C-alpha positions as CSV (number, residue, x, y, z in Angstrom):
1,A,83.4,180.1,46.0
2,T,83.6,176.6,47.5
3,A,80.9,177.3,50.2
4,L,78.6,178.7,47.5
5,Q,79.1,175.6,45.4
6,Q,78.4,173.4,48.3
7,E,75.2,175.3,49.2
8,T,74.1,175.2,45.5
9,Q,74.6,171.4,45.4
10,R,72.8,171.0,48.7
11,A,69.8,173.0,47.4
12,Q,69.8,171.0,44.2
13,A,69.8,167.7,46.1
14,A,66.9,168.9,48.3
15,E,64.9,169.9,45.3
16,A,65.6,166.6,43.6
17,A,64.4,164.8,46.8
18,I,61.1,166.7,46.8
19,F,60.5,165.5,43.2
20,Q,61.0,161.9,44.3
21,L,58.0,162.1,46.7
22,P,54.7,160.9,45.3
23,A,52.6,163.9,44.0
24,W,49.8,163.2,46.5
25,V,52.0,163.9,49.6
26,P,50.9,167.3,51.0
27,L,54.0,169.5,51.6
28,P,54.1,172.5,53.9
29,S,55.1,175.7,52.1
30,P,56.0,179.0,53.8
31,F,54.8,181.0,50.7
32,T,51.3,182.5,50.3
33,T,51.1,181.2,46.8
34,A,52.1,177.8,45.4
35,P,55.4,177.8,43.5
36,A,55.4,176.8,39.8
37,G,54.7,173.1,39.4
38,F,52.6,172.9,42.6
39,I,48.9,173.1,43.4
40,P,47.6,174.6,46.7
41,A,45.7,172.3,48.9
42,D,42.6,174.5,48.8
43,G,40.0,172.2,47.2
44,R,40.7,173.4,43.6
45,S,40.3,171.3,40.5
46,F,43.2,170.0,38.4
47,T,43.3,168.3,35.0
48,T,43.7,164.6,35.7
49,S,45.4,163.9,32.3
50,Q,48.0,166.5,33.1
51,C,48.6,165.3,36.7
52,P,48.2,161.5,36.5
53,Q,50.1,160.9,39.8
54,L,47.9,163.3,41.7
55,A,44.8,161.8,40.0
56,S,45.8,158.3,41.3
57,A,44.9,159.6,44.8
58,F,42.3,162.2,43.9
59,P,40.4,160.7,40.8
60,S,37.7,163.4,41.2
61,G,40.2,165.9,39.8
62,S,40.1,168.0,43.0
63,V,42.7,168.2,45.8
64,P,41.5,168.3,49.4
65,D,41.0,171.6,51.1
66,L,43.5,171.5,53.9
67,R,43.3,175.2,54.8
68,G,43.2,175.7,58.6
69,L,43.4,172.0,59.3
70,F,45.9,169.7,61.0
71,I,46.7,166.4,59.3
72,R,46.0,163.6,61.7
73,G,47.4,160.0,61.7
74,L,44.8,157.4,60.7
75,D,44.2,154.8,63.4
76,T,41.8,152.2,62.0
77,S,42.5,149.8,64.9
78,G,40.9,152.3,67.4
79,T,43.9,151.9,69.7
80,R,44.5,155.7,70.0
81,D,41.4,157.0,68.3
82,P,38.3,155.3,69.6
83,E,36.4,156.3,66.4
84,G,39.3,155.4,64.1
85,A,37.6,152.3,62.7
86,Q,34.9,154.6,61.2
87,R,37.5,156.9,59.6
88,S,39.0,156.7,56.1
89,P,42.0,158.5,54.6
90,T,41.2,162.2,54.0
91,S,38.1,162.0,56.1
92,F,37.1,165.1,58.1
93,Q,36.6,165.4,61.8
94,E,34.9,168.4,63.5
95,G,36.8,170.3,66.2
96,S,35.7,169.9,69.8
97,Y,36.2,171.2,73.3
98,L,37.5,168.9,76.0
99,L,35.7,168.8,79.3
100,N,38.1,168.6,82.2
101,R,37.1,168.3,85.8
102,H,38.4,166.1,88.5
103,D,35.3,163.8,88.7
104,W,34.3,163.4,85.1
105,D,35.7,163.3,81.5
106,G,34.0,164.2,78.3
107,S,33.8,166.4,75.3
108,V,31.7,169.1,73.6
109,S,31.6,168.8,69.8
110,F,30.0,171.6,67.8
111,V,28.2,170.2,64.8
112,P,27.0,171.9,61.6
113,N,23.4,172.2,62.7
114,G,24.4,174.8,65.3
115,N,24.1,172.4,68.3
116,A,26.6,171.2,70.8
117,N,26.8,167.5,71.3
118,I,27.9,167.0,74.9
119,S,29.1,163.7,76.1
120,Y,30.4,163.0,79.6
121,R,31.1,160.1,81.9
122,R,31.3,160.8,85.7
123,D,34.1,159.1,87.6
124,N,34.5,156.7,84.6
125,V,31.7,154.7,86.3
126,E,28.4,156.0,85.1
127,P,27.3,155.2,81.6
128,N,27.9,157.9,79.0
129,T,25.4,160.8,79.1
130,N,24.8,162.6,75.8
131,W,22.9,165.7,74.9
132,N,22.5,167.4,71.5
133,L,21.6,171.0,72.5
134,P,21.5,174.5,70.9
135,I,24.8,176.3,71.6
136,G,24.5,178.4,74.7
137,Y,21.8,176.2,76.2
138,G,22.0,176.4,80.0
139,N,19.0,174.8,81.7
140,D,19.5,172.5,84.6
141,G,19.5,169.4,82.5
142,A,22.4,170.7,80.4
143,A,24.2,173.1,82.7
144,W,27.5,172.9,80.9
145,A,27.3,176.7,80.3
146,K,26.6,177.3,84.0
147,Y,28.5,174.8,86.0
148,W,31.0,173.1,83.8
149,A,33.5,176.0,83.8
150,H,36.4,173.8,83.0
151,I,35.7,173.7,79.3
152,G,38.8,174.8,77.2
153,V,39.7,175.0,73.6
154,A,41.5,171.9,72.4
155,R,44.0,173.4,70.0
156,P,47.7,173.0,70.2
157,K,50.1,175.8,69.6
158,N,50.7,175.9,65.9
159,S,52.3,177.6,62.9
160,A,50.5,178.5,59.7
161,W,51.9,177.0,56.5
162,N,50.2,176.5,53.2
163,Y,49.9,172.8,52.1
164,I,50.7,172.2,48.5
165,F,50.8,169.2,46.2
166,R,53.2,168.5,43.3
167,A,51.4,168.9,40.0
168,A,52.5,165.7,38.4
């Protein structure tokens, strides 16, 4: 009975701690549906008058759609993220492929218009070279599909969780 009481007290303390967090903090949930009192982070609308804490961060009355996304630390100084100064909280960044070869560095970003924006710098000496090409383009001027075989998916090993917000 003592062990059960201790476990019950621990669970109650953990639940109380969650409700001390601001409502706009996204929480990972192992459930496919949000528990009572929570809103899935799937872009849905909520009533701002019923959830004033959430509305303080999302005055539009919609939570961000975080499905399939990683949350990334904001670096407005540009120290770790060269484009960080242009980012704002909750902004979105497209995924990209990293180019990896011994004599040049670069990236391939796939953009909504169906093109691949390719940027590389050979030996970190030449100025950046950029192309905006249809995906799969392989002529000599943009032979990334033919010669640059060291393109790999830049995605870390991950675990799928549902992000949820407290409806408060």
